[in-house]
C-alpha positions as a Markdown table, in Angstrom:
| # | Residue | x | y | z |
|---|---|---|---|---|
| 1 | Met | 79.4 | 117.2 | 128.0 |
| 2 | Ala | 79.7 | 113.6 | 129.4 |
| 3 | Ala | 78.7 | 114.5 | 132.3 |
| 4 | Ser | 75.1 | 116.0 | 131.1 |
| 5 | Val | 74.9 | 112.7 | 128.9 |
| 6 | Arg | 74.8 | 110.3 | 132.2 |
| 7 | Cys | 72.6 | 112.4 | 134.1 |
| 8 | Leu | 69.9 | 112.3 | 131.3 |
| 9 | Ala | 70.6 | 108.9 | 130.8 |
| 10 | Ala | 70.2 | 108.7 | 134.3 |
| 11 | Phe | 67.0 | 110.8 | 134.3 |
| 12 | Ser | 65.4 | 109.4 | 131.5 |
| 13 | Ser | 65.9 | 105.6 | 132.9 |
| 14 | Arg | 64.2 | 107.1 | 136.3 |
| 15 | Arg | 60.8 | 108.0 | 134.5 |
| 16 | Phe | 60.9 | 104.9 | 132.6 |
| 17 | Met | 61.2 | 102.9 | 135.5 |
| 18 | Gly | 58.4 | 104.9 | 137.0 |
| 19 | Phe | 56.2 | 104.5 | 134.1 |
| 20 | Leu | 56.2 | 100.7 | 134.6 |
| 21 | Ser | 55.6 | 100.6 | 138.7 |
| 22 | Arg | 52.2 | 102.3 | 137.1 |
| 23 | Pro | 49.2 | 100.3 | 136.7 |
| 24 | Leu | 48.6 | 98.7 | 133.4 |
| 25 | Leu | 45.4 | 100.9 | 132.9 |
| 26 | Ser | 47.3 | 103.9 | 133.8 |
| 27 | Arg | 48.9 | 103.8 | 131.1 |
| 28 | Leu | 46.4 | 103.4 | 128.2 |
| 29 | Pro | 44.9 | 106.1 | 126.8 |
| 30 | Ser | 41.8 | 108.1 | 128.0 |
| 31 | Gln | 40.0 | 108.2 | 125.1 |
| 32 | Pro | 38.3 | 106.0 | 122.9 |
| 33 | Leu | 40.7 | 104.4 | 119.8 |
| 34 | Gly | 39.5 | 105.3 | 116.1 |
| 35 | Val | 39.7 | 103.5 | 113.4 |
| 36 | Pro | 42.8 | 104.4 | 111.4 |
| 37 | Arg | 42.5 | 106.1 | 108.7 |
| 38 | His | 45.2 | 104.1 | 106.4 |
| 39 | Phe | 42.5 | 101.8 | 106.9 |
| 40 | Pro | 39.1 | 103.0 | 104.3 |
| 41 | Pro | 37.8 | 99.5 | 103.4 |
| 42 | Phe | 36.7 | 98.8 | 107.2 |
| 43 | Val | 34.3 | 101.0 | 109.1 |
| 44 | Pro | 33.9 | 101.3 | 113.1 |
| 45 | Val | 30.8 | 99.0 | 114.2 |
| 46 | Ala | 28.3 | 101.2 | 116.4 |
| 47 | Gly | 28.9 | 101.1 | 120.0 |
| 48 | Thr | 32.5 | 99.1 | 119.4 |
| 49 | Gln | 35.4 | 101.7 | 119.6 |
| 50 | Ala | 38.4 | 100.3 | 121.4 |
| 51 | Thr | 38.6 | 101.4 | 125.6 |
| 52 | Ala | 40.8 | 100.0 | 127.8 |
| 53 | Ser | 38.1 | 97.1 | 128.6 |
| 54 | Arg | 37.0 | 96.6 | 125.6 |
| 55 | Glu | 37.8 | 95.2 | 122.1 |
| 56 | Phe | 37.7 | 96.8 | 119.1 |
| 57 | Ala | 35.3 | 95.7 | 116.5 |
| 58 | Thr | 35.3 | 96.2 | 112.5 |
| 59 | Ala | 33.1 | 95.6 | 109.3 |
| 60 | Phe | 33.3 | 95.5 | 105.9 |
| 61 | Asn | 32.2 | 99.1 | 104.0 |
| 62 | Leu | 30.4 | 97.2 | 101.1 |
| 63 | Glu | 27.9 | 98.5 | 98.9 |
| 64 | Pro | 24.5 | 97.1 | 98.2 |
| 65 | Leu | 23.8 | 94.6 | 96.1 |
| 66 | Val | 20.7 | 96.2 | 95.3 |
| 67 | Gly | 20.7 | 97.2 | 91.9 |
| 68 | Gly | 24.0 | 95.4 | 90.9 |
| 69 | Ser | 25.2 | 92.4 | 89.1 |
| 70 | Ala | 23.6 | 89.3 | 91.0 |
| 71 | Pro | 26.7 | 86.8 | 91.9 |
| 72 | Asp | 26.7 | 83.7 | 90.0 |
| 73 | Phe | 26.9 | 80.6 | 91.5 |
| 74 | Glu | 27.0 | 76.4 | 91.0 |
| 75 | Ala | 26.0 | 74.2 | 93.6 |
| 76 | Asp | 24.6 | 70.8 | 94.2 |
| 77 | Ala | 20.6 | 71.0 | 94.6 |
| 78 | Tyr | 17.8 | 68.4 | 95.3 |
| 79 | Met | 15.8 | 68.8 | 92.9 |
| 80 | Pro | 11.5 | 68.4 | 92.8 |
| 81 | Ser | 12.6 | 65.0 | 91.0 |
| 82 | Gly | 14.1 | 63.8 | 93.7 |
| 83 | Lys | 17.7 | 63.8 | 92.6 |
| 84 | Ile | 21.0 | 65.9 | 93.2 |
| 85 | Glu | 21.8 | 67.2 | 90.6 |
| 86 | Lys | 24.2 | 70.6 | 89.5 |
| 87 | Leu | 22.4 | 73.7 | 89.8 |
| 88 | Ser | 23.5 | 77.2 | 88.5 |
| 89 | Leu | 22.0 | 81.0 | 88.6 |
| 90 | Gln | 23.1 | 81.7 | 85.0 |
| 91 | Ala | 21.4 | 78.5 | 83.9 |
| 92 | Leu | 18.2 | 79.6 | 86.2 |
| 93 | Leu | 18.4 | 83.2 | 84.3 |
| 94 | Gln | 18.2 | 82.0 | 80.8 |
| 95 | Ala | 15.5 | 79.9 | 81.3 |
| 96 | His | 13.6 | 81.9 | 83.4 |
| 97 | Asp | 12.2 | 86.3 | 83.4 |
| 98 | Gly | 13.6 | 86.1 | 87.0 |
| 99 | Val | 14.9 | 84.3 | 89.7 |
| 100 | Cys | 13.8 | 84.0 | 93.7 |
| 101 | Leu | 16.3 | 83.2 | 95.8 |
| 102 | Leu | 14.7 | 82.2 | 98.9 |
| 103 | Phe | 17.4 | 82.2 | 101.8 |
| 104 | Tyr | 16.6 | 80.4 | 105.2 |
| 105 | Pro | 18.8 | 79.0 | 108.2 |
| 106 | Leu | 18.5 | 75.2 | 108.8 |
| 107 | Asp | 16.5 | 71.7 | 107.5 |
| 108 | Phe | 14.8 | 70.2 | 110.5 |
| 109 | Thr | 14.4 | 73.7 | 112.0 |
| 110 | Phe | 10.7 | 75.5 | 112.9 |
| 111 | Val | 10.2 | 78.4 | 111.5 |
| 112 | Cys | 12.0 | 77.3 | 107.8 |
| 113 | Pro | 9.3 | 74.5 | 107.2 |
| 114 | Thr | 6.4 | 77.3 | 107.6 |
| 115 | Glu | 7.8 | 79.3 | 105.0 |
| 116 | Leu | 8.6 | 76.1 | 102.5 |
| 117 | Val | 5.2 | 74.8 | 103.0 |
| 118 | Ala | 3.9 | 78.4 | 102.1 |
| 119 | Tyr | 5.8 | 79.2 | 99.0 |
| 120 | Asn | 5.4 | 75.8 | 97.8 |
| 121 | Lys | 1.8 | 76.1 | 97.6 |
| 122 | Glu | 2.2 | 79.4 | 95.4 |
| 123 | Ala | 4.9 | 77.4 | 93.2 |
| 124 | Ala | 2.1 | 78.1 | 90.5 |
| 125 | Ser | 1.9 | 81.5 | 90.6 |
| 126 | Phe | 5.5 | 81.2 | 90.2 |
| 127 | Lys | 5.6 | 79.1 | 87.2 |
| 128 | Glu | 2.9 | 81.2 | 85.8 |
| 129 | Lys | 4.8 | 84.2 | 85.8 |
| 130 | Asn | 8.0 | 82.4 | 84.9 |
| 131 | Trp | 10.3 | 82.8 | 87.7 |
| 132 | Ala | 12.2 | 80.4 | 89.5 |
| 133 | Leu | 11.7 | 80.0 | 93.3 |
| 134 | Val | 14.9 | 78.4 | 94.6 |
| 135 | Gly | 15.7 | 77.0 | 98.3 |
| 136 | Ile | 18.8 | 77.9 | 99.8 |
| 137 | Ser | 20.5 | 76.7 | 103.0 |
| 138 | Val | 24.2 | 75.6 | 104.3 |
| 139 | Asp | 22.7 | 72.2 | 104.6 |
| 140 | Ser | 23.7 | 69.4 | 102.4 |
| 141 | Ala | 21.9 | 68.2 | 99.3 |
| 142 | His | 21.4 | 65.0 | 101.5 |
| 143 | Ala | 19.9 | 66.3 | 104.3 |
| 144 | His | 17.2 | 68.1 | 101.9 |
| 145 | Ala | 16.6 | 65.0 | 100.4 |
| 146 | Ala | 15.9 | 63.5 | 104.6 |
| 147 | Trp | 14.1 | 66.6 | 105.0 |
| 148 | Ser | 11.9 | 66.2 | 102.1 |
| 149 | Arg | 11.3 | 62.7 | 102.9 |
| 150 | Met | 9.5 | 63.7 | 106.1 |
| 151 | Pro | 5.7 | 65.8 | 106.0 |
| 152 | Pro | 4.8 | 68.9 | 107.4 |
| 153 | Ser | 2.9 | 67.0 | 109.6 |
| 154 | Glu | 6.5 | 65.3 | 111.3 |
| 155 | Gly | 8.0 | 68.8 | 110.7 |
| 156 | Gly | 9.7 | 68.1 | 107.4 |
| 157 | Val | 8.1 | 70.2 | 103.7 |
| 158 | Gly | 7.4 | 67.2 | 101.3 |
| 159 | Ala | 7.6 | 67.0 | 98.4 |
| 160 | Leu | 8.8 | 70.5 | 97.3 |
| 161 | Ser | 7.8 | 71.9 | 93.4 |
| 162 | Phe | 11.3 | 73.9 | 93.5 |
| 163 | Pro | 14.9 | 72.8 | 94.3 |
| 164 | Leu | 16.8 | 73.3 | 97.2 |
| 165 | Val | 20.9 | 74.3 | 97.0 |
| 166 | Ser | 23.0 | 72.8 | 99.4 |
| 167 | Asp | 25.6 | 76.1 | 99.9 |
| 168 | Leu | 27.7 | 73.6 | 102.2 |
| 169 | Thr | 30.9 | 75.9 | 102.4 |
| 170 | Lys | 28.4 | 79.3 | 102.9 |
| 171 | Glu | 29.8 | 81.1 | 99.7 |
| 172 | Ile | 26.5 | 81.8 | 98.2 |
| 173 | Ser | 25.2 | 82.9 | 101.4 |
| 174 | Arg | 28.5 | 85.1 | 102.2 |
| 175 | Ser | 28.5 | 86.0 | 98.4 |
| 176 | Phe | 24.8 | 87.5 | 98.7 |
| 177 | Arg | 25.9 | 89.1 | 102.3 |
| 178 | Leu | 23.6 | 87.0 | 104.2 |
| 179 | Leu | 25.3 | 84.5 | 106.3 |
| 180 | Ser | 24.6 | 84.9 | 110.2 |
| 181 | Arg | 27.3 | 85.2 | 112.8 |
| 182 | Gly | 26.2 | 81.8 | 113.7 |
| 183 | Ala | 27.3 | 80.4 | 110.3 |
| 184 | Tyr | 23.8 | 79.9 | 109.0 |
| 185 | Ser | 22.1 | 82.1 | 106.3 |
| 186 | Leu | 19.8 | 84.7 | 107.8 |
| 187 | Arg | 16.4 | 84.3 | 106.0 |
| 188 | Gly | 17.1 | 86.7 | 102.4 |
| 189 | Cys | 15.0 | 86.9 | 99.8 |
| 190 | Val | 16.3 | 88.3 | 96.8 |
| 191 | Leu | 15.1 | 88.8 | 93.5 |
| 192 | Ile | 17.1 | 89.2 | 90.2 |
| 193 | Asp | 15.4 | 89.9 | 87.2 |
| 194 | Lys | 16.3 | 88.4 | 82.9 |
| 195 | Leu | 19.4 | 90.7 | 83.4 |
| 196 | Gly | 21.2 | 89.3 | 86.2 |
| 197 | Thr | 20.6 | 92.3 | 88.4 |
| 198 | Val | 19.5 | 92.1 | 91.9 |
| 199 | Arg | 16.3 | 94.3 | 92.1 |
| 200 | His | 14.6 | 93.2 | 95.5 |
| 201 | Met | 16.3 | 92.0 | 98.7 |
| 202 | Thr | 14.8 | 91.6 | 101.9 |
| 203 | Val | 16.6 | 89.7 | 105.0 |
| 204 | Asn | 14.3 | 89.1 | 108.4 |
| 205 | Asp | 16.4 | 87.2 | 112.2 |
| 206 | Ala | 15.8 | 83.6 | 112.3 |
| 207 | Ser | 12.6 | 84.2 | 114.8 |
| 208 | Met | 10.4 | 86.0 | 111.7 |
| 209 | Gly | 8.9 | 84.1 | 108.4 |
| 210 | Arg | 8.1 | 85.9 | 105.3 |
| 211 | Asn | 5.4 | 86.8 | 103.3 |
| 212 | Val | 5.0 | 85.1 | 100.2 |
| 213 | Glu | 1.9 | 87.5 | 98.9 |
| 214 | Glu | 4.3 | 90.3 | 99.1 |
| 215 | Thr | 7.5 | 88.9 | 97.5 |
| 216 | Leu | 4.8 | 88.2 | 94.3 |
| 217 | Arg | 3.4 | 91.5 | 94.5 |
| 218 | Val | 7.4 | 92.7 | 94.0 |
| 219 | Ile | 7.9 | 90.1 | 91.0 |
| 220 | Asp | 4.6 | 91.7 | 89.1 |
| 221 | Met | 6.3 | 95.4 | 90.0 |
| 222 | Ile | 9.5 | 94.0 | 87.9 |
| 223 | Ser | 7.5 | 92.5 | 85.7 |
| 224 | His | 5.3 | 95.1 | 85.0 |
| 225 | Leu | 7.8 | 98.4 | 84.9 |
| 226 | Ser | 10.4 | 95.4 | 82.5 |
| 227 | Val | 7.8 | 96.4 | 79.7 |
| 228 | Asn | 6.9 | 100.0 | 81.1 |
| 229 | Lys | 10.4 | 101.2 | 81.6 |
| 230 | Thr | 9.7 | 105.4 | 81.8 |
| 231 | Arg | 7.0 | 104.7 | 84.5 |
| 232 | Val | 7.4 | 103.8 | 88.3 |
| 233 | Cys | 5.1 | 102.1 | 91.0 |
| 234 | Pro | 4.2 | 103.9 | 93.6 |
| 235 | Ala | 3.1 | 102.8 | 97.1 |
| 236 | Cys | 0.7 | 99.7 | 97.3 |
| 237 | Trp | 1.0 | 99.2 | 94.3 |
| 238 | Val | -0.3 | 96.1 | 92.8 |
| 239 | Lys | -1.1 | 93.9 | 89.7 |
| 240 | Gly | -3.7 | 96.3 | 87.3 |
| 241 | Ser | -3.3 | 99.3 | 89.1 |
| 242 | Gln | -2.1 | 102.8 | 88.4 |
| 243 | Asp | 2.0 | 103.7 | 87.9 |
| 244 | Met | 3.0 | 106.6 | 87.4 |
| 245 | Ala | 5.6 | 109.4 | 85.9 |
| 246 | Pro | 8.9 | 109.6 | 87.4 |
| 247 | Ser | 8.3 | 113.6 | 87.9 |
| 248 | Val | 6.6 | 116.3 | 89.9 |
| 249 | Gln | 3.6 | 116.3 | 87.6 |
| 250 | Gly | 3.1 | 112.6 | 87.7 |
| 251 | Val | 3.2 | 112.6 | 91.7 |
| 252 | Gln | 0.2 | 115.3 | 90.7 |
| 253 | Asp | -1.6 | 113.3 | 88.7 |
| 254 | Tyr | -1.1 | 110.4 | 90.4 |
| 255 | Val | -2.7 | 111.7 | 94.1 |
| 256 | Ala | -5.6 | 113.7 | 92.0 |
| 257 | Gly | -6.9 | 110.4 | 90.8 |
| 258 | Leu | -6.6 | 108.8 | 94.2 |
| 259 | Lys | -9.3 | 111.4 | 95.4 |
| 260 | Lys | -11.6 | 110.6 | 92.4 |
C-alpha cells in the first residue's frame, strides 16, 4: 500500500513539473471565457470576451431612463442674472410644465457654443411653452461665468437666457448615464414632463451638434399628449397636425387621411 502511494505521488509530481515547464499561453483555456452566471448585473460588451491576449470588459445592464422617474439633483448653477445659485430639478418642475436638460461636453470648446447659442435664440419658445431650459456640463460654475462673459465671436456664449449647471462631481451626468469614458458629459438632451417622467432622450457624441427645432417639436408632442391622453402622435407629427388612436382602426383612418 505504501509503495502504491509513493508511486502515485511520484507520478503526480512528474505531471505537475511537466505542466510548469510548458509555455504560459499553452496552459490557458483555448475557448473564450464567458461571464460567470452568478454575476447577473453585468453583461459582456460586444467584442470584448477574454482570451489569452485580450482583457475582459463588462458593463452594467441597466434599464433605460425613458418612461421612468428622472433622477433628482441639486447643484450650483450660473444664472442669467449673473449670480451663482443652487438649482434643483424638483424646483424647476414645480415652476414649469417640463424641463429640458441640455448636457454638453465642456466650456471653451467648439461645437458646444454653437449649440448653446442656437438654443438661446429659441429661449422665448421654451418660455412660451412653459418649459425650463437648462445647460449642464462638468465644468465649475465659475468656468460657466467666465465663458458667458465671452462673446460668441471670441468662442464664448455671451449672456444666456437659461442657467448653466455645474456637474463638477459628475454625479448628475452619471445618474443620467451620460458620462463619457473621457469623464465629460455626452451631448444628451433629456425632456422631463411635469410629473418628473423622462419622456424623451437623445445622445450624440462630441462631434455632432443638435437641432433645437427637433427639441421643440418633441416638447409639442409631450404637451399635446398630456391633454389628449388617449391619443398618440404618428411619424413627423408637428403642432396642429393630425394625431391618431392607438388601434388598428386608428392607423387605417390616419393612412386614409394621408391619401386625401
